[in-house]
C-alpha positions as CSV (number, residue, x, y, z in Angstrom):
1,M,40.5,-24.0,-77.7
2,K,36.9,-25.0,-78.6
3,T,36.6,-26.8,-75.6
4,N,37.8,-23.4,-73.5
5,S,35.6,-21.6,-75.7
6,S,32.4,-24.0,-74.7
7,Q,33.1,-24.0,-71.3
8,K,33.2,-20.3,-71.2
9,K,29.8,-20.2,-72.8
10,A,28.4,-22.8,-70.3
11,V,29.4,-20.3,-67.6
12,L,27.8,-17.0,-69.4
13,Q,24.4,-19.1,-69.9
14,T,24.0,-20.0,-66.4
15,L,25.2,-16.5,-64.9
16,L,22.8,-15.1,-67.0
17,K,19.9,-17.8,-66.6
18,D,20.6,-17.2,-62.7
19,S,20.5,-13.6,-63.0
20,L,16.9,-13.3,-64.7
21,K,15.2,-15.4,-61.9
22,P,12.8,-13.3,-60.1
23,Q,14.6,-12.6,-56.5
24,N,12.9,-11.6,-52.7
25,P,15.0,-8.7,-51.6
26,F,14.0,-9.9,-48.0
27,E,15.4,-13.4,-48.6
28,E,18.6,-13.0,-46.3
29,F,16.3,-12.1,-43.7
30,Q,14.2,-15.2,-43.6
31,S,16.9,-17.3,-42.0
32,F,16.5,-14.7,-38.7
33,I,15.0,-15.5,-35.9
34,F,13.8,-12.5,-33.4
35,K,13.9,-13.4,-30.0
36,K,11.7,-11.7,-27.3
37,K,13.3,-11.1,-24.1
38,E,10.7,-12.2,-21.2
39,I,11.8,-12.3,-17.6
40,P,11.4,-15.3,-17.0
41,L,8.4,-16.4,-14.2
42,D,10.6,-17.6,-11.6
43,Q,12.5,-14.9,-11.4
44,I,9.6,-12.5,-10.6
45,V,8.1,-14.6,-8.1
46,Q,11.9,-14.7,-6.4
47,S,12.1,-11.3,-6.3
48,S,9.0,-10.8,-4.9
49,E,9.6,-13.2,-2.5
50,L,13.0,-11.6,-1.4
51,V,10.9,-8.5,-0.7
52,M,7.7,-9.7,1.0
53,D,11.3,-11.2,3.4
54,K,12.8,-7.7,3.5
55,I,8.8,-6.4,5.1
56,R,8.1,-9.5,6.8
57,L,11.9,-8.8,9.4
58,G,11.4,-5.1,9.4
59,Y,7.8,-6.0,11.4
60,E,9.9,-8.8,13.3
61,K,12.5,-5.9,14.5
62,L,10.3,-3.6,15.5
63,L,8.2,-6.8,17.2
64,E,11.4,-7.2,18.9
65,E,12.2,-3.4,19.7
66,E,9.0,-2.4,20.8
67,A,6.6,-4.9,21.9
68,K,9.2,-8.0,23.8
69,E,7.1,-9.5,25.8
70,L,4.2,-9.6,23.3
71,V,1.9,-6.4,25.5
72,W,1.9,-3.2,23.8
73,M,0.4,-0.1,25.7
74,V,-0.8,3.0,23.2
75,Q,0.9,5.7,24.6
76,Y,1.8,8.6,22.4
77,N,5.8,8.4,23.4
78,T,5.3,4.5,22.6
79,I,3.8,5.3,19.1
80,I,6.6,8.0,18.2
81,K,9.3,5.6,18.9
82,A,7.5,2.7,17.4
83,Y,6.8,4.9,14.0
84,E,10.9,5.6,13.8
85,V,11.7,2.2,14.6
86,A,9.3,1.3,11.1
87,E,10.8,4.2,9.2
88,R,14.0,2.8,9.9
89,Y,13.6,-0.7,8.6
90,I,11.6,0.5,5.8
91,K,13.7,2.9,4.3
92,E,15.7,0.3,2.9
93,I,13.4,-1.6,1.3
94,D,11.8,-1.0,-2.5
95,Y,8.3,-2.1,-2.5
96,T,5.0,-0.8,-3.8
97,A,1.6,-1.5,-3.0
98,E,1.3,-4.6,-4.2
99,D,4.0,-5.8,-1.2
100,I,1.9,-3.7,1.7
101,E,-1.2,-6.2,0.6
102,D,0.5,-8.9,0.7
103,F,2.2,-8.6,3.7
104,C,-1.7,-7.5,5.4
105,F,-2.6,-10.8,4.2
106,A,0.6,-13.3,5.1
107,L,-0.2,-11.2,9.0
108,E,-2.7,-14.1,9.4
109,N,-2.8,-16.4,6.8
110,T,1.1,-17.6,7.3
111,H,3.4,-19.3,9.7
112,K,5.9,-17.0,8.0
113,I,5.0,-14.1,10.6
114,P,4.9,-15.1,14.2
115,Y,2.2,-12.8,15.9
116,L,-0.1,-9.9,14.9
117,I,-0.4,-7.1,17.4
118,P,-3.2,-4.9,15.8
119,G,-0.6,-1.5,17.9
120,P,2.7,-2.5,15.9
121,A,0.9,-3.9,12.9
122,G,-0.7,-0.8,12.1
123,I,2.0,1.4,12.7
124,Y,4.5,-0.4,10.2
125,I,1.9,-0.9,7.8
126,S,0.5,3.0,8.1
127,A,4.8,3.8,8.2
128,L,4.5,0.9,4.6
129,C,1.7,3.4,3.0
130,N,2.8,6.6,3.9
131,Y,6.4,6.3,2.1
132,A,5.5,4.5,-0.4
133,K,5.6,4.9,-4.3
134,E,2.0,5.1,-5.2
135,D,-0.1,8.3,-4.2
136,E,-3.3,6.0,-3.6
137,I,-3.3,3.0,-1.7
138,V,-6.1,0.2,-1.5
139,L,-5.8,-2.2,1.4
140,K,-8.4,-5.5,1.8
141,L,-8.6,-5.7,5.4
142,S,-12.0,-7.5,5.2
143,E,-10.0,-10.8,5.5
144,L,-8.5,-10.1,8.9
145,K,-10.1,-11.8,12.1
146,T,-8.1,-8.8,13.9
147,E,-9.1,-5.7,13.6
148,I,-5.6,-3.3,13.2
149,N,-5.3,-0.7,15.4
150,L,-3.9,3.4,14.3
151,I,-4.1,2.5,11.0
152,G,-3.2,5.8,8.8
153,F,-0.9,7.1,11.4
154,R,0.8,10.5,10.3
155,L,-1.2,10.0,6.8
156,P,0.5,12.9,4.6
157,K,-0.6,16.1,2.4
158,D,-1.2,14.3,-1.3
159,K,-1.6,10.5,-0.2
160,R,-5.3,8.8,-0.4
161,M,-5.8,5.6,1.8
162,I,-8.6,3.3,1.1
163,I,-9.2,0.6,3.9
164,E,-11.9,-2.4,2.3
165,G,-13.1,-3.8,5.7
166,D,-13.0,-2.6,8.9
167,T,-10.2,-0.6,11.7
168,G,-10.0,-1.0,15.4
169,D,-8.7,2.1,17.6
170,F,-6.6,4.8,17.0
171,T,-8.1,5.1,13.4
172,G,-6.2,8.0,11.3
173,I,-4.9,9.9,14.6
174,S,-2.0,12.9,14.0
175,L,-3.1,12.6,10.1
176,E,-1.1,15.3,8.3
177,G,-3.0,16.3,5.0
178,G,-3.4,13.0,3.7
179,E,-7.1,11.2,3.1
180,L,-8.3,8.3,4.6
181,V,-11.3,6.2,3.5
182,I,-12.8,3.1,5.8
183,E,-15.4,1.2,3.8
184,G,-16.4,-0.3,7.5
185,S,-16.4,0.8,10.5
186,A,-13.8,2.8,13.1
187,K,-13.7,2.0,16.7
188,N,-12.4,4.0,19.3
189,W,-10.5,7.6,19.0
190,T,-10.5,8.1,15.2
191,G,-9.0,10.8,14.0
192,A,-7.3,11.7,17.9
193,G,-5.1,14.6,17.3
194,M,-5.0,14.7,13.7
195,R,-4.0,18.5,11.9
196,S,-5.6,18.3,9.0
197,G,-6.9,16.2,6.3
198,K,-9.6,14.4,6.0
199,I,-11.2,10.8,7.0
200,L,-14.2,9.2,5.6
201,V,-15.8,6.2,7.7
202,K,-18.6,4.8,5.5
203,K,-20.5,3.0,9.0
204,N,-19.8,3.6,12.8
205,V,-17.5,5.2,15.1
206,G,-16.8,4.5,18.5
207,L,-15.5,6.9,21.4
208,H,-13.5,9.8,22.1
209,T,-14.1,10.9,18.2
210,G,-11.9,13.6,17.2
211,E,-10.3,13.6,21.0
212,W,-7.4,16.6,20.5
213,M,-7.8,17.5,16.7
214,M,-6.5,20.1,15.9
215,G,-7.7,20.5,12.2
216,G,-8.9,19.2,9.2
217,E,-12.5,16.9,8.9
218,I,-13.8,13.6,9.8
219,Y,-16.4,12.2,7.8
220,V,-19.0,9.6,9.3
221,G,-22.1,7.8,7.5
222,G,-23.2,5.8,10.1
223,R,-23.2,6.9,13.8
224,V,-20.8,8.4,16.1
225,R,-21.1,7.1,19.1
226,G,-18.9,9.8,21.5
227,L,-16.8,13.1,20.7
228,G,-13.8,13.4,22.3
229,N,-12.1,17.1,23.0
230,V,-11.9,18.6,19.9
231,V,-9.7,22.0,19.5
232,E,-10.3,22.5,16.0
233,G,-12.1,20.9,12.8
234,K,-15.0,19.5,11.3
235,I,-17.0,16.6,12.6
236,F,-20.6,15.6,10.8
237,E,-22.3,13.1,11.1
238,R,-24.6,11.5,7.7
239,D,-23.9,15.1,6.5
240,K,-25.1,16.9,9.4
241,L,-22.0,18.9,11.6
242,I,-22.0,18.0,14.9
243,Y,-19.6,19.5,15.7
244,P,-18.5,22.5,16.2
245,G,-22.1,22.7,17.8
246,K,-24.4,22.0,20.2
247,S,-25.9,19.4,19.6
248,R,-23.0,16.9,20.9
249,Y,-21.2,16.6,24.1
250,P,-17.6,15.7,24.6
251,N,-17.4,12.0,26.6
252,H,-21.4,12.0,26.3
253,Y,-22.3,8.1,24.5
254,Y,-24.7,8.9,22.2
C-alpha cells in the first residue's frame, strides 16, 4: 500500500511541476511551414510561347489566304477582306499588349515567321490592337528595318496607339475615333478615309495626306509634303491650320 501511495505521490508531483512551467501559447504552431503558391517560371514561359504560336499561326493563315504569291496590292476591298480574315483568327486568342509587341519584334528577328509583308502585317497588327483588352498600346517599331503599312486601320474610339518609330503608307486610314500617335514620320496617304479621331505625327508625312478624309483631325509636327482631296476634317502643320484653308491645294507637292 505504501508503495502505491508513494508512486501516486510522485506522479502528482511531476504533473504539478509540469503545469507550473511557463508555456508558449504559439508553441504548437512552430512546426507549421507556410507554403507560398508560385507559378513556375517555365510554366509562364510555356504559356507565353503558346500564345505567340497562336498569333503567328493567324498571321500565316492571313498570308496564305490573301498573299499566296507574296504580292499584295493595296486596294480598299483587299484591305477589308484581309481585315476580316485577321479578325476571324484573332477573336479566338487570349493575348495582351505585350504579346503584340513581341509579335512585332519577331517579324524581323526570328526564323519562326517566314516573311514580313508590310500590308498584311499592318492589317494584322491593327486588328490585334483593336481587339486588345488594353485601352493604350505602345509598339516599339523603331528597330524594324521595314516600315509597316496600314498601322492604325479602323482604330476605334477610346483606344490610343503609340508607335515608337516610323510607319509606312496608309497610316491611320479609316480611323474610327481612336487616337494614333506616331513618334517618327509617316509616308503617303496618312489618315485617308478616316471618319473621326485624332492622328498625331511628330515628324513628317508624305503625299495625299487626308485623302477622302471625312472627319477628325491630323496634327503634323514637321512637314506635310502634300494634301489629298479632303472631304471634311482639320489638318495642322506645325500648329498652323492648313485645311480648311487657302494656303495648300490638293495634289500639290510642297
